[in-house]
VOPAGU-2260 file (C-alpha; in pm, 1 decimal, decimal comma):
REM VOPAGU-2260
SITE   aa  ch    i         X         Y         Z
SITE  UNK   A    0    -960,5    -752,7   -2731,1
SITE  UNK   A    1    -820,9    -615,4   -2400,4
SITE  UNK   A    2    -819,1    -842,3   -2095,4
SITE  UNK   A    3   -1100,6    -709,6   -1864,4
SITE  UNK   A    4    -952,3    -830,9   -1521,6
SITE  UNK   A    5    -617,4    -675,5   -1610,0
SITE  UNK   A    6    -796,8    -350,6   -1726,2
SITE  UNK   A    7    -986,0    -340,6   -1395,7
SITE  UNK   A    8    -674,6    -382,1   -1176,6
SITE  UNK   A    9    -482,0    -133,7   -1389,7
SITE  UNK   A   10    -763,0     118,2   -1344,4
SITE  UNK   A   11    -777,3      44,0    -967,9
SITE  UNK   A   12    -404,8     100,4    -936,1
SITE  UNK   A   13    -428,2     428,1   -1138,5
SITE  UNK   A   14    -710,6     557,2    -908,4
SITE  UNK   A   15    -530,7     458,1    -600,8
SITE  UNK   A   16    -215,0     653,6    -684,9
SITE  UNK   A   17    -411,8     951,2    -820,3
SITE  UNK   A   18    -577,4     975,2    -487,5
SITE  UNK   A   19    -245,6     965,6    -318,6
SITE  UNK   A   20    -116,9    1236,6    -537,1
SITE  UNK   A   21    -421,7    1449,1    -470,2
SITE  UNK   A   22    -374,4    1416,2     -91,8
SITE  UNK   A   23      -7,9    1510,3    -124,5
SITE  UNK   A   24     -99,7    1826,8    -317,1
SITE  UNK   A   25    -363,5    1906,5     -38,7
SITE  UNK   A   26     -91,1    1865,8     232,4
SITE  UNK   A   27     139,1    2091,2      27,5
SITE  UNK   A   28    -124,7    2364,6      -1,3
SITE  UNK   A   29    -219,4    2345,3     362,8
SITE  UNK   A   30     141,3    2344,4     516,2
SITE  UNK   A   31     312,7    2525,1     238,1
SITE  UNK   A   32     594,6    2278,3     295,5
SITE  UNK   A   33     730,5    1966,8     131,9
SITE  UNK   A   34     770,3    1798,5     467,1
SITE  UNK   A   35     533,5    1505,9     502,4
SITE  UNK   A   36     543,5    1466,1     112,6
SITE  UNK   A   37     898,6    1421,0      34,7
SITE  UNK   A   38    1104,4    1194,4     270,4
SITE  UNK   A   39    1392,0    1327,9     489,3
SITE  UNK   A   40    1463,5    1025,1     699,4
SITE  UNK   A   41    1767,3     843,7     551,2
SITE  UNK   A   42    1591,1     507,8     529,1
SITE  UNK   A   43    1288,7     647,1     367,1
SITE  UNK   A   44    1509,0     847,7     111,2
SITE  UNK   A   45    1658,5     510,1      17,2
SITE  UNK   A   46    1321,7     337,5       3,5
SITE  UNK   A   47    1171,8     609,9    -217,4
SITE  UNK   A   48    1450,0     577,9    -470,4
SITE  UNK   A   49    1310,6     219,1    -528,7
SITE  UNK   A   50     952,3     308,0    -463,5
SITE  UNK   A   51     910,3     574,2    -738,9
SITE  UNK   A   52    1005,0     351,5   -1024,8
SITE  UNK   A   53     807,5      66,0    -864,8
SITE  UNK   A   54     493,7     270,5    -865,9
SITE  UNK   A   55     550,3     358,8   -1226,9
SITE  UNK   A   56     580,7     -17,7   -1312,2
SITE  UNK   A   57     268,1     -95,5   -1105,1
SITE  UNK   A   58      66,0     146,7   -1305,0
SITE  UNK   A   59     206,3      19,0   -1632,7
SITE  UNK   A   60     257,9    -357,7   -1629,2
SITE  UNK   A   61    -116,1    -456,0   -1582,2
SITE  UNK   A   62    -210,1    -229,8   -1869,6
SITE  UNK   A   63      58,4    -379,3   -2091,2
SITE  UNK   A   64     -63,1    -728,1   -2005,7
SITE  UNK   A   65    -415,3    -629,8   -2075,1
SITE  UNK   A   66    -333,7    -493,6   -2432,2
SITE  UNK   A   67     -49,8    -703,6   -2545,2
SITE  UNK   A   68    -148,5   -1039,1   -2701,2
SITE  UNK   A   69     215,0   -1159,2   -2715,2
SITE  UNK   A   70     559,0   -1072,3   -2604,5
SITE  UNK   A   71     744,8   -1031,5   -2268,0
SITE  UNK   A   72     450,9    -845,4   -2104,1
SITE  UNK   A   73     166,5   -1063,4   -2224,5
SITE  UNK   A   74     -35,1   -1288,7   -1982,4
SITE  UNK   A   75      86,3   -1649,8   -1975,9
SITE  UNK   A   76    -139,0   -1914,5   -2142,3
SITE  UNK   A   77    -257,3   -2057,8   -1806,5
SITE  UNK   A   78    -386,2   -1714,4   -1690,3
SITE  UNK   A   79    -652,2   -1691,0   -1964,3
SITE  UNK   A   80    -771,1   -2053,4   -1921,0
SITE  UNK   A   81   -1116,0   -2106,0   -1763,9
SITE  UNK   A   82   -1023,0   -2238,3   -1416,0
SITE  UNK   A   83    -767,7   -1947,8   -1345,1
SITE  UNK   A   84    -978,8   -1693,8   -1508,0
SITE  UNK   A   85   -1234,8   -1707,0   -1223,7
SITE  UNK   A   86    -955,7   -1655,4    -984,0
SITE  UNK   A   87    -844,0   -1346,3   -1176,1
SITE  UNK   A   88   -1186,9   -1196,7   -1170,1
SITE  UNK   A   89   -1194,8   -1253,2    -787,6
SITE  UNK   A   90    -864,4   -1082,6    -759,1
SITE  UNK   A   91    -982,4    -786,0    -966,0
SITE  UNK   A   92   -1286,1    -754,3    -741,3
SITE  UNK   A   93   -1096,3    -774,1    -408,3
SITE  UNK   A   94    -858,4    -511,1    -549,0
SITE  UNK   A   95   -1145,0    -268,2    -595,7
SITE  UNK   A   96   -1255,5    -340,8    -237,6
SITE  UNK   A   97    -895,1    -256,8    -134,7
SITE  UNK   A   98    -915,9      78,8    -297,4
SITE  UNK   A   99   -1253,8     172,6    -136,5
SITE  UNK   A  100   -1129,3      64,1     213,3
SITE  UNK   A  101    -807,0     262,5     153,9
SITE  UNK   A  102   -1025,3     565,6      77,1
SITE  UNK   A  103   -1208,4     509,6     406,1
SITE  UNK   A  104    -881,3     493,4     590,1
SITE  UNK   A  105    -757,5     814,7     420,6
SITE  UNK   A  106   -1067,8     999,5     521,5
SITE  UNK   A  107   -1035,3     873,4     874,8
SITE  UNK   A  108    -679,6    1009,3     892,6
SITE  UNK   A  109    -789,8    1354,7     756,1
SITE  UNK   A  110    -537,9    1622,8     826,1
SITE  UNK   A  111    -299,3    1378,5     991,1
SITE  UNK   A  112    -216,9    1187,5     661,7
SITE  UNK   A  113     136,8    1208,2     549,3
SITE  UNK   A  114     336,3    1027,9     281,2
SITE  UNK   A  115     666,5    1051,0     471,3
SITE  UNK   A  116     800,0    1066,7     829,4
SITE  UNK   A  117     837,5    1428,6     920,6
SITE  UNK   A  118    1076,4    1474,4    1224,8
SITE  UNK   A  119     980,3    1768,8    1442,4
SITE  UNK   A  120     615,1    1779,7    1298,6
SITE  UNK   A  121     359,9    1642,6    1536,7
SITE  UNK   A  122      40,6    1476,7    1419,5
SITE  UNK   A  123    -251,1    1337,5    1615,7
SITE  UNK   A  124    -258,2     952,6    1677,1
SITE  UNK   A  125    -549,1     809,1    1490,6
SITE  UNK   A  126    -694,9     504,9    1670,8
SITE  UNK   A  127   -1060,5     491,5    1558,3
SITE  UNK   A  128   -1224,1     311,7    1262,4
SITE  UNK   A  129   -1000,3      75,3    1076,4
SITE  UNK   A  130    -712,0     193,5    1300,8
SITE  UNK   A  131    -886,0      53,4    1612,4
SITE  UNK   A  132    -749,2    -284,5    1565,0
SITE  UNK   A  133    -476,3    -255,7    1297,1
SITE  UNK   A  134    -193,5     -11,9    1321,5
SITE  UNK   A  135    -126,0       7,6     945,7
SITE  UNK   A  136    -451,8     -72,5     757,2
SITE  UNK   A  137    -340,6     141,5     463,8
SITE  UNK   A  138     -16,5     -47,4     418,7
SITE  UNK   A  139    -207,4    -378,0     468,6
SITE  UNK   A  140    -460,8    -284,9     196,4
SITE  UNK   A  141    -167,9    -169,1     -42,9
SITE  UNK   A  142      -3,4    -510,0      13,5
SITE  UNK   A  143    -328,8    -695,1     -53,8
SITE  UNK   A  144    -381,8    -479,7    -368,1
SITE  UNK   A  145     -45,4    -578,2    -491,8
SITE  UNK   A  146    -118,8    -944,3    -425,4
SITE  UNK   A  147    -430,9    -907,3    -628,4
SITE  UNK   A  148    -223,3    -754,4    -907,8
SITE  UNK   A  149      -4,1   -1070,6    -900,3
SITE  UNK   A  150    -313,6   -1296,6    -924,2
SITE  UNK   A  151    -457,9   -1104,2   -1211,6
SITE  UNK   A  152    -133,2   -1053,1   -1393,4
SITE  UNK   A  153      88,3   -1350,0   -1299,3
SITE  UNK   A  154     400,0   -1264,6   -1493,7
SITE  UNK   A  155     757,6   -1271,5   -1372,2
SITE  UNK   A  156     798,0    -890,3   -1375,9
SITE  UNK   A  157     487,4    -833,8   -1178,1
SITE  UNK   A  158     593,4   -1112,8    -923,4
SITE  UNK   A  159     937,0    -948,3    -886,2
SITE  UNK   A  160     776,8    -609,3    -836,4
SITE  UNK   A  161     541,4    -746,5    -578,2
SITE  UNK   A  162     834,4    -899,0    -376,2
SITE  UNK   A  163     996,3    -560,9    -368,4
SITE  UNK   A  164     681,3    -378,5    -273,8
SITE  UNK   A  165     595,4    -612,9      14,1
SITE  UNK   A  166     951,1    -581,4     150,2
SITE  UNK   A  167     929,6    -194,1     141,2
SITE  UNK   A  168     588,5    -196,2     308,4
SITE  UNK   A  169     730,0    -406,4     604,2
SITE  UNK   A  170    1033,5    -179,4     632,6
SITE  UNK   A  171     824,4     139,1     632,4
SITE  UNK   A  172     578,8      12,4     890,3
SITE  UNK   A  173     868,5     -77,5    1127,0
SITE  UNK   A  174    1032,5     257,2    1064,6
SITE  UNK   A  175     715,8     439,8    1119,7
SITE  UNK   A  176     655,1     265,4    1447,0
SITE  UNK   A  177     991,4     366,8    1583,5
SITE  UNK   A  178     912,2     725,4    1494,3
SITE  UNK   A  179     569,4     721,7    1644,5
SITE  UNK   A  180     696,0     567,7    1970,2
SITE  UNK   A  181     936,3     857,3    1989,1
SITE  UNK   A  182     657,5    1105,4    1924,0
SITE  UNK   A  183     365,7     965,1    2137,2
SITE  UNK   A  184     557,4     760,9    2383,8
SITE  UNK   A  185     363,9     537,6    2623,8
SITE  UNK   A  186      37,1     625,5    2443,8
SITE  UNK   A  187     158,8     460,2    2127,8
SITE  UNK   A  188     319,6     167,8    2308,2
SITE  UNK   A  189     -22,8      89,3    2469,9
SITE  UNK   A  190    -183,3     122,4    2122,5
SITE  UNK   A  191      61,6    -122,3    1981,4
SITE  UNK   A  192     -29,4    -375,6    2258,4
SITE  UNK   A  193    -389,9    -383,9    2169,1
SITE  UNK   A  194    -354,5    -388,6    1790,5
SITE  UNK   A  195    -191,9    -593,9    1518,1
SITE  UNK   A  196      63,0    -447,0    1269,7
SITE  UNK   A  197    -119,6    -551,1     953,9
SITE  UNK   A  198    -392,9    -798,6    1072,6
SITE  UNK   A  199    -631,9    -757,3    1370,4
SITE  UNK   A  200    -509,8   -1043,1    1572,3
SITE  UNK   A  201    -443,3   -1016,4    1943,1
SITE  UNK   A  202    -143,3    -793,7    2034,7
SITE  UNK   A  203      36,7   -1070,3    2211,2
SITE  UNK   A  204      67,3   -1268,7    1895,0
SITE  UNK   A  205     184,1    -968,6    1693,7
SITE  UNK   A  206     433,3    -875,9    1971,2
SITE  UNK   A  207     575,5   -1230,5    1962,9
SITE  UNK   A  208     623,8   -1216,1    1591,4
SITE  UNK   A  209     804,4    -864,2    1609,3
SITE  UNK   A  210    1019,3    -981,5    1906,1
SITE  UNK   A  211     890,4    -708,2    2135,8
């Protein structure tokens, strides 16, 4: 019998990336360009070479864990025991909440949403809704969804995948902030002072952590 928490998190991840793909198609149709979809910044090009196979693994590994009773991709014994099983259900539920909140963030960004940094293409700075207190709520929710995936599917391949994903998210957030400071100048710097990068804590604490 398939493992239900792993099926739930697998479906959540699939819906998440289908939504991202649909938004990318919408940007392509509206702009008639691949800018904003495919990366052109050198760091992002390098990151995407890792990200594409990582997303494929993210969509595949939970499903394999849910359907394989044994083998390298199967869930470890402790994960299906009663005490940990409750934690897995909680992780699957939080993952669904991450998806719903991500959809809210995407809707808030609207026409300003892009997958990649686009030098020379100006977008509006979104500072309302979830962005009023957190600069990168979409990245934060993606990181939380990945952590939920680890809780639901606590296998070595998923843990390794999560470590890479979290690292890439931090790098992308820093790179995007440098780009937006160049685009919006003092307006973005003031926005950074009153918001947290991934969590809505006071700007002074976040600035101290980032060394600004």
